[in-house]
C-alpha positions as a Markdown table, in Angstrom:
| # | Residue | x | y | z |
|---|---|---|---|---|
| 1 | Met | 14.6 | -0.1 | -10.6 |
| 2 | Asn | 17.5 | 1.6 | -9.0 |
| 3 | Asp | 20.4 | 0.1 | -7.1 |
| 4 | Leu | 18.6 | 0.2 | -3.8 |
| 5 | Tyr | 15.9 | -2.1 | -4.9 |
| 6 | Lys | 18.4 | -4.6 | -6.6 |
| 7 | Ile | 20.5 | -4.7 | -3.5 |
| 8 | Tyr | 17.6 | -5.3 | -1.2 |
| 9 | Glu | 16.4 | -8.0 | -3.3 |
| 10 | Lys | 19.6 | -9.9 | -3.1 |
| 11 | Phe | 19.7 | -9.1 | 0.7 |
| 12 | Val | 16.3 | -10.7 | 1.4 |
| 13 | Ser | 16.9 | -13.7 | -0.9 |
| 14 | Met | 20.2 | -14.5 | 1.1 |
| 15 | Asn | 18.3 | -14.1 | 4.5 |
| 16 | Arg | 15.1 | -16.1 | 3.4 |
| 17 | Lys | 17.4 | -18.9 | 2.1 |
| 18 | Ser | 18.9 | -19.1 | 5.5 |
| 19 | Gly | 15.8 | -19.0 | 7.4 |
| 20 | Leu | 16.3 | -15.8 | 8.9 |
| 21 | Glu | 13.7 | -12.9 | 9.3 |
| 22 | Leu | 13.9 | -9.1 | 9.2 |
| 23 | Gly | 13.0 | -8.0 | 12.7 |
| 24 | Ala | 13.0 | -5.0 | 14.8 |
| 25 | Gly | 16.5 | -3.7 | 15.4 |
| 26 | Cys | 18.0 | -4.9 | 12.4 |
| 27 | Arg | 20.2 | -2.6 | 9.9 |
| 28 | Phe | 21.6 | -3.3 | 6.7 |
| 29 | Thr | 23.9 | -1.2 | 4.4 |
| 30 | Ile | 22.7 | -0.3 | 1.0 |
| 31 | Asp | 26.1 | 1.3 | -0.3 |
| 32 | Ser | 29.1 | 0.9 | 1.9 |
| 33 | Ser | 31.3 | 3.7 | 0.1 |
| 34 | Glu | 32.5 | 6.6 | 2.0 |
| 35 | Glu | 30.7 | 8.8 | -0.2 |
| 36 | Arg | 27.1 | 7.3 | 0.6 |
| 37 | Gly | 27.4 | 5.1 | 3.6 |
| 38 | Asn | 23.5 | 4.9 | 3.3 |
| 39 | Ser | 21.8 | 2.3 | 5.5 |
| 40 | Met | 18.3 | 1.3 | 6.6 |
| 41 | Arg | 17.0 | 0.5 | 9.9 |
| 42 | Cys | 14.2 | -2.1 | 10.4 |
| 43 | Ile | 11.5 | -1.8 | 13.1 |
| 44 | Arg | 8.5 | -3.8 | 14.0 |
| 45 | Glu | 5.3 | -2.9 | 16.1 |
| 46 | Asn | 3.0 | -5.9 | 17.1 |
| 47 | Tyr | -0.8 | -5.3 | 17.4 |
| 48 | Thr | -1.5 | -8.8 | 18.7 |
| 49 | Asp | 0.4 | -10.3 | 21.4 |
| 50 | Asp | 1.7 | -13.2 | 19.2 |
| 51 | Gly | 2.6 | -10.9 | 16.4 |
| 52 | Arg | 0.1 | -12.2 | 14.0 |
| 53 | Val | -0.9 | -8.7 | 13.1 |
| 54 | His | 2.1 | -6.5 | 12.9 |
| 55 | Leu | 3.9 | -3.5 | 11.3 |
| 56 | Gln | 7.1 | -3.9 | 9.8 |
| 57 | Gly | 9.0 | -0.6 | 8.8 |
| 58 | Tyr | 12.0 | 0.5 | 6.7 |
| 59 | Leu | 13.5 | 3.6 | 8.1 |
| 60 | Gln | 16.2 | 5.3 | 6.2 |
| 61 | Asp | 19.1 | 6.9 | 7.8 |
| 62 | Thr | 20.2 | 10.6 | 7.0 |
| 63 | Asp | 23.4 | 10.7 | 5.1 |
| 64 | Leu | 25.5 | 12.6 | 2.9 |
| 65 | Val | 23.1 | 12.1 | 0.0 |
| 66 | Phe | 20.2 | 13.3 | 2.0 |
| 67 | Arg | 22.0 | 15.9 | 4.1 |
| 68 | Gly | 19.8 | 18.1 | 5.8 |
| 69 | Arg | 16.6 | 15.9 | 5.1 |
| 70 | Arg | 15.6 | 14.2 | 8.2 |
| 71 | Ala | 11.8 | 14.0 | 8.4 |
| 72 | Arg | 10.4 | 12.1 | 5.4 |
| 73 | Ala | 7.0 | 11.2 | 3.9 |
| 74 | Ala | 6.1 | 7.4 | 4.8 |
| 75 | Val | 4.5 | 5.0 | 2.7 |
| 76 | Leu | 2.1 | 2.4 | 4.3 |
| 77 | Ile | 1.5 | -0.7 | 2.2 |
| 78 | Cys | -1.4 | -2.9 | 2.5 |
| 79 | Pro | -0.6 | -6.2 | 0.3 |
| 80 | Gly | -3.6 | -8.0 | -1.4 |
| 81 | Gly | -4.8 | -11.7 | -1.0 |
| 82 | Ala | -8.5 | -11.5 | -0.8 |
| 83 | Tyr | -8.5 | -11.1 | 2.9 |
| 84 | Gln | -7.3 | -14.8 | 3.0 |
| 85 | Tyr | -3.6 | -14.3 | 3.1 |
| 86 | Cys | -1.1 | -11.4 | 2.5 |
| 87 | Ala | 0.6 | -11.5 | -0.7 |
| 88 | Val | 4.4 | -11.3 | -0.4 |
| 89 | Arg | 4.9 | -10.1 | -3.7 |
| 90 | Glu | 2.7 | -6.8 | -2.7 |
| 91 | Met | 4.9 | -6.5 | 0.3 |
| 92 | Asp | 8.9 | -6.0 | 0.4 |
| 93 | Pro | 9.3 | -5.4 | -3.3 |
| 94 | Ile | 6.6 | -2.6 | -3.2 |
| 95 | Ala | 8.2 | -1.2 | 0.0 |
| 96 | Met | 11.8 | -1.1 | -1.6 |
| 97 | Ala | 10.5 | 0.6 | -4.7 |
| 98 | Phe | 9.1 | 3.5 | -2.6 |
| 99 | Ala | 12.2 | 3.2 | -0.3 |
| 100 | Ser | 14.3 | 3.9 | -3.5 |
| 101 | Lys | 12.5 | 7.1 | -3.9 |
| 102 | Gly | 13.6 | 8.3 | -0.6 |
| 103 | Tyr | 10.5 | 7.5 | 1.5 |
| 104 | His | 10.2 | 5.8 | 4.9 |
| 105 | Thr | 8.1 | 2.3 | 4.1 |
| 106 | Phe | 5.9 | 0.4 | 6.3 |
| 107 | Ile | 4.1 | -3.0 | 5.5 |
| 108 | Leu | 0.9 | -3.9 | 7.5 |
| 109 | Thr | 0.4 | -7.7 | 8.0 |
| 110 | Tyr | -3.3 | -7.6 | 8.9 |
| 111 | Ser | -6.0 | -10.2 | 9.9 |
| 112 | Val | -7.1 | -12.6 | 7.3 |
| 113 | Gly | -9.6 | -15.4 | 7.2 |
| 114 | Glu | -11.9 | -16.1 | 10.2 |
| 115 | Tyr | -9.8 | -13.2 | 12.1 |
| 116 | Ala | -11.0 | -10.8 | 9.4 |
| 117 | Arg | -14.7 | -11.3 | 10.3 |
| 118 | Gly | -16.6 | -7.8 | 11.1 |
| 119 | Phe | -14.0 | -5.9 | 9.2 |
| 120 | Gln | -11.2 | -6.4 | 12.0 |
| 121 | Pro | -8.7 | -5.3 | 9.5 |
| 122 | Leu | -10.2 | -1.7 | 9.7 |
| 123 | Glu | -9.1 | -1.4 | 13.3 |
| 124 | Glu | -5.8 | -2.6 | 12.5 |
| 125 | Val | -4.8 | 0.0 | 9.6 |
| 126 | Asp | -6.4 | 2.7 | 12.1 |
| 127 | Trp | -3.8 | 1.4 | 14.5 |
| 128 | Ala | -1.1 | 1.3 | 12.0 |
| 129 | Ile | -1.6 | 4.9 | 10.8 |
| 130 | Arg | -1.9 | 6.1 | 14.5 |
| 131 | Thr | 1.2 | 4.3 | 15.3 |
| 132 | Ile | 3.2 | 5.8 | 12.6 |
| 133 | Arg | 1.9 | 9.5 | 13.6 |
| 134 | Glu | 2.6 | 8.6 | 17.3 |
| 135 | His | 6.1 | 8.0 | 16.5 |
| 136 | Ala | 6.9 | 10.6 | 13.9 |
| 137 | Gly | 9.6 | 12.2 | 16.0 |
| 138 | Asp | 11.5 | 9.0 | 16.8 |
| 139 | Trp | 11.0 | 7.7 | 13.2 |
| 140 | Glu | 11.7 | 10.8 | 11.6 |
| 141 | Val | 8.2 | 10.7 | 9.7 |
| 142 | Ile | 6.4 | 14.1 | 8.6 |
| 143 | Pro | 3.1 | 13.2 | 10.3 |
| 144 | Asp | 0.7 | 14.7 | 7.9 |
| 145 | Gln | 2.4 | 13.0 | 4.9 |
| 146 | Ile | 1.4 | 9.5 | 5.4 |
| 147 | Val | 0.7 | 7.8 | 2.1 |
| 148 | Ile | -1.3 | 4.5 | 2.0 |
| 149 | Ala | -0.6 | 2.0 | -0.8 |
| 150 | Gly | -2.9 | -1.1 | -1.2 |
| 151 | Phe | -3.5 | -3.9 | -4.0 |
| 152 | Ser | -6.5 | -5.9 | -4.6 |
| 153 | Ala | -8.1 | -6.8 | -1.3 |
| 154 | Gly | -5.2 | -4.6 | 0.4 |
| 155 | Gly | -6.5 | -1.5 | -1.8 |
| 156 | His | -10.0 | -2.2 | -0.3 |
| 157 | Leu | -8.2 | -1.7 | 3.1 |
| 158 | Ala | -6.2 | 1.2 | 2.1 |
| 159 | Leu | -9.4 | 2.8 | 0.9 |
| 160 | Ala | -10.7 | 2.2 | 4.3 |
| 161 | Gly | -7.5 | 3.7 | 5.6 |
| 162 | Gly | -7.9 | 7.0 | 3.7 |
| 163 | Leu | -11.8 | 7.1 | 3.8 |
| 164 | Lys | -13.1 | 5.4 | 6.8 |
| 165 | Ala | -10.6 | 4.9 | 9.7 |
| 166 | Glu | -10.7 | 7.4 | 12.6 |
| 167 | Asn | -6.9 | 8.0 | 11.9 |
| 168 | Arg | -6.7 | 8.6 | 8.1 |
| 169 | Ala | -4.0 | 8.5 | 5.6 |
| 170 | Asp | -3.2 | 11.9 | 3.8 |
| 171 | Val | -2.6 | 10.3 | 0.4 |
| 172 | Met | -3.8 | 6.9 | -1.4 |
| 173 | Ile | -1.9 | 4.9 | -4.1 |
| 174 | Leu | -4.2 | 1.9 | -5.3 |
| 175 | Gly | -3.6 | -1.0 | -7.5 |
| 176 | Tyr | -6.5 | -2.9 | -8.9 |
| 177 | Pro | -8.6 | -2.4 | -5.8 |
| 178 | Val | -11.7 | -3.8 | -4.7 |
| 179 | Ala | -13.8 | -0.6 | -4.2 |
| 180 | Asp | -17.6 | -1.1 | -4.9 |
| 181 | Thr | -18.7 | -4.2 | -3.2 |
| 182 | Gln | -22.2 | -3.9 | -4.4 |
| 183 | Leu | -20.5 | -5.1 | -7.8 |
| 184 | Leu | -20.0 | -8.5 | -5.9 |
| 185 | Tyr | -23.8 | -8.8 | -5.3 |
| 186 | Gly | -25.1 | -11.8 | -7.2 |
| 187 | Pro | -26.4 | -15.5 | -6.5 |
| 188 | Asp | -22.8 | -16.8 | -5.6 |
| 189 | Val | -21.9 | -13.7 | -3.5 |
| 190 | Ser | -21.5 | -15.6 | -0.3 |
| 191 | Glu | -18.8 | -17.6 | -2.1 |
| 192 | Asp | -16.5 | -14.7 | -2.8 |
| 193 | Pro | -13.6 | -14.9 | -0.4 |
| 194 | Leu | -13.5 | -11.5 | 0.5 |
| 195 | Val | -17.2 | -11.3 | 1.3 |
| 196 | Arg | -16.8 | -14.6 | 3.4 |
| 197 | Ala | -13.6 | -13.1 | 5.3 |
| 198 | Leu | -15.4 | -9.9 | 6.1 |
| 199 | Ile | -18.9 | -10.6 | 6.5 |
| 200 | Gly | -19.3 | -14.7 | 7.0 |
| 201 | Glu | -21.1 | -17.5 | 5.2 |
| 202 | Gln | -24.6 | -16.5 | 6.2 |
| 203 | Pro | -26.8 | -15.1 | 3.5 |
| 204 | Val | -25.4 | -11.8 | 2.4 |
| 205 | Thr | -27.8 | -8.9 | 1.8 |
| 206 | Gly | -27.0 | -5.6 | -0.2 |
| 207 | Glu | -26.9 | -3.8 | 3.3 |
| 208 | Asp | -24.1 | -6.2 | 4.2 |
| 209 | Leu | -22.1 | -5.1 | 1.2 |
| 210 | Glu | -22.8 | -1.6 | 1.6 |
| 211 | Ala | -21.2 | -1.6 | 5.0 |
| 212 | Val | -18.0 | -2.4 | 3.6 |
| 213 | Asn | -18.5 | -0.4 | 0.4 |
| 214 | Met | -15.6 | 2.3 | 0.0 |
| 215 | Val | -17.0 | 4.0 | -2.9 |
| 216 | Ser | -19.9 | 5.3 | -0.7 |
| 217 | Cys | -17.2 | 6.8 | 1.7 |
| 218 | Val | -15.8 | 9.0 | -0.7 |
| 219 | Thr | -16.5 | 12.9 | 0.3 |
| 220 | Arg | -15.4 | 16.1 | -0.8 |
| 221 | Gln | -12.7 | 15.8 | 1.9 |
| 222 | Ser | -11.3 | 12.8 | 0.7 |
| 223 | Pro | -7.4 | 12.5 | 0.1 |
| 224 | Pro | -5.8 | 12.6 | -3.3 |
| 225 | Met | -5.8 | 9.4 | -5.1 |
| 226 | Phe | -3.8 | 7.4 | -7.6 |
| 227 | Val | -5.4 | 4.4 | -8.9 |
| 228 | Phe | -4.5 | 1.9 | -11.7 |
| 229 | Asn | -5.9 | -1.5 | -13.2 |
| 230 | Thr | -5.9 | -3.4 | -16.5 |
| 231 | Phe | -8.4 | -3.9 | -19.2 |
| 232 | His | -7.6 | -7.7 | -19.0 |
| 233 | Asp | -8.1 | -8.2 | -15.3 |
| 234 | Glu | -10.3 | -11.3 | -15.3 |
| 235 | Gln | -10.6 | -11.5 | -11.4 |
| 236 | Leu | -11.7 | -8.1 | -10.7 |
| 237 | Ala | -14.2 | -6.0 | -12.8 |
| 238 | Arg | -12.6 | -2.8 | -14.1 |
| 239 | Glu | -15.7 | -1.2 | -13.0 |
| 240 | His | -14.6 | -1.1 | -9.3 |
| 241 | Cys | -12.0 | 1.6 | -10.3 |
| 242 | Leu | -14.5 | 3.4 | -12.6 |
| 243 | Glu | -17.0 | 3.8 | -10.1 |
| 244 | Leu | -14.4 | 4.9 | -7.7 |
| 245 | Val | -12.9 | 7.6 | -10.1 |
| 246 | Ser | -16.5 | 8.6 | -11.3 |
| 247 | Arg | -17.3 | 9.5 | -7.4 |
| 248 | Tyr | -13.9 | 11.3 | -7.1 |
| 249 | Ser | -14.8 | 13.3 | -10.4 |
| 250 | Glu | -18.3 | 13.9 | -9.2 |
| 251 | Leu | -17.1 | 15.4 | -6.0 |
| 252 | Asn | -14.1 | 17.3 | -7.9 |
| 253 | Val | -11.8 | 15.7 | -5.7 |
| 254 | Pro | -8.1 | 15.2 | -7.2 |
| 255 | Cys | -7.3 | 11.8 | -8.5 |
| 256 | Glu | -5.2 | 10.0 | -11.4 |
| 257 | Tyr | -6.4 | 7.2 | -13.0 |
| 258 | His | -4.5 | 4.6 | -15.4 |
| 259 | Leu | -6.1 | 1.8 | -17.2 |
| 260 | Phe | -3.6 | -0.3 | -18.9 |
| 261 | Gln | -4.9 | -2.6 | -21.7 |
| 262 | Glu | -2.6 | -5.5 | -20.9 |
| 263 | Gly | -1.8 | -7.3 | -17.6 |
| 264 | Leu | -3.3 | -10.0 | -15.2 |
| 265 | His | -4.5 | -9.4 | -11.9 |
| 266 | Gly | -2.1 | -9.0 | -9.0 |
| 267 | Leu | 0.6 | -7.8 | -11.2 |
| 268 | Ser | 2.4 | -5.9 | -8.3 |
| 269 | Leu | 5.3 | -4.2 | -10.0 |
| 270 | Ala | 4.7 | -6.3 | -13.1 |
| 271 | Asp | 8.4 | -6.8 | -13.6 |
| 272 | Glu | 11.1 | -9.8 | -13.4 |
| 273 | Val | 11.3 | -9.8 | -9.7 |
| 274 | Thr | 7.6 | -9.7 | -8.6 |
| 275 | Ala | 6.7 | -12.1 | -11.5 |
| 276 | Ala | 8.8 | -14.8 | -9.7 |
| 277 | Gly | 9.3 | -16.8 | -12.6 |
| 278 | Arg | 5.9 | -16.4 | -14.0 |
| 279 | Pro | 6.0 | -14.7 | -17.5 |
| 280 | Gln | 2.4 | -13.7 | -17.6 |
| 281 | Met | 3.1 | -11.6 | -14.4 |
| 282 | Glu | 5.4 | -9.3 | -16.4 |
| 283 | Glu | 3.8 | -6.7 | -18.3 |
| 284 | Pro | 6.1 | -3.8 | -19.6 |
| 285 | Gln | 3.3 | -1.2 | -20.1 |
| 286 | Ala | 1.5 | -1.8 | -16.9 |
| 287 | Ala | 4.9 | -1.9 | -15.2 |
| 288 | Lys | 5.1 | 1.9 | -15.8 |
| 289 | Trp | 2.5 | 2.6 | -13.2 |
| 290 | Phe | 5.2 | 2.8 | -10.5 |
| 291 | Gly | 7.0 | 5.7 | -12.3 |
| 292 | Leu | 3.7 | 7.3 | -12.7 |
| 293 | Ala | 2.6 | 7.1 | -9.3 |
| 294 | Ala | 6.0 | 8.2 | -8.0 |
| 295 | Asp | 6.0 | 11.4 | -10.2 |
| 296 | Trp | 2.5 | 12.0 | -9.1 |
| 297 | Leu | 3.1 | 11.4 | -5.5 |
| 298 | Arg | 6.0 | 13.9 | -5.6 |
| 299 | Arg | 3.9 | 16.6 | -7.0 |
| 300 | Val | 1.0 | 16.0 | -4.5 |
| 301 | Leu | 3.5 | 16.1 | -1.5 |
| 302 | Gln | 5.0 | 19.3 | -2.9 |
| 303 | Glu | 1.5 | 20.7 | -3.2 |
| 304 | Met | 0.9 | 19.8 | 0.3 |
| 305 | Glu | 4.0 | 21.4 | 1.3 |
| 306 | His | 3.5 | 24.6 | -0.5 |
| 307 | Gly | 2.4 | 27.5 | 1.6 |
| 308 | Arg | 3.7 | 25.9 | 4.9 |
| 309 | Asp | 7.4 | 26.4 | 4.9 |
| 310 | Gly | 8.6 | 26.1 | 1.2 |
| 311 | Arg | 10.3 | 23.0 | 1.9 |
| 312 | Val | 9.8 | 20.1 | -0.6 |
| 313 | Pro | 9.7 | 16.3 | 0.7 |
| 314 | Phe | 12.3 | 15.0 | -2.0 |
């Protein structure tokens, strides 16, 4: 990853060791040289009064490198965690990876555990997308270029943000997502943490699972999608992605899909930083997903821009 990601990782490490948190109004410099002078502004919007559910944003300032480019596409990240927690390995590192490509980035910390009952996170991702669009002018976001990226259970929520929410994202990037909840049906379905969080511990029916099934929400108007997973993911059946891609193909909706042979569930960027000292979470081949996704996203956004004013996003 380039210097922006490396410098940010050092910055976050220093702040976490000192017990500080990145919050609304903070600003940090990416490169203090006269030629660049690039900095990033942090914002925070709370959904709940206590801040349990909130939106954290990293807004890039316009500088000499990005001269004349003010409004940018935004990437909204939904971390995984089986709706039991929000995985930090799929938060800041993913945000900074996309920031290194020139995007504004946002992270949604959403309801988990008992707070997620009744698919409460759907309302929260809807709020997050609406909030970004409502602040498009202040935050210099292109309002019809909101990308939602999600991983594992966060991929399920990202799918909801692109396919089911009232305010929907324009593009989806998904890593090892839960997509077809009917695949979870079986004797032990009530013990599945995702099902337990969204539906509850009562006897679960096929109808219950269908209510949170994202494959069934795919239509001809669904947004472009990039998705990846691994063959050796033992926690999540690869059929989740295969069913999702098959539905996209059936309806002739644009998508790009990568199935890497090696790699466990929850790889994040699959590099040394996100592996956090666990060698099994480093996988060089699967780590290529980010470069592939970034190239794909650039092409998709260029196509979205084409015919409007001829301006490309990056």
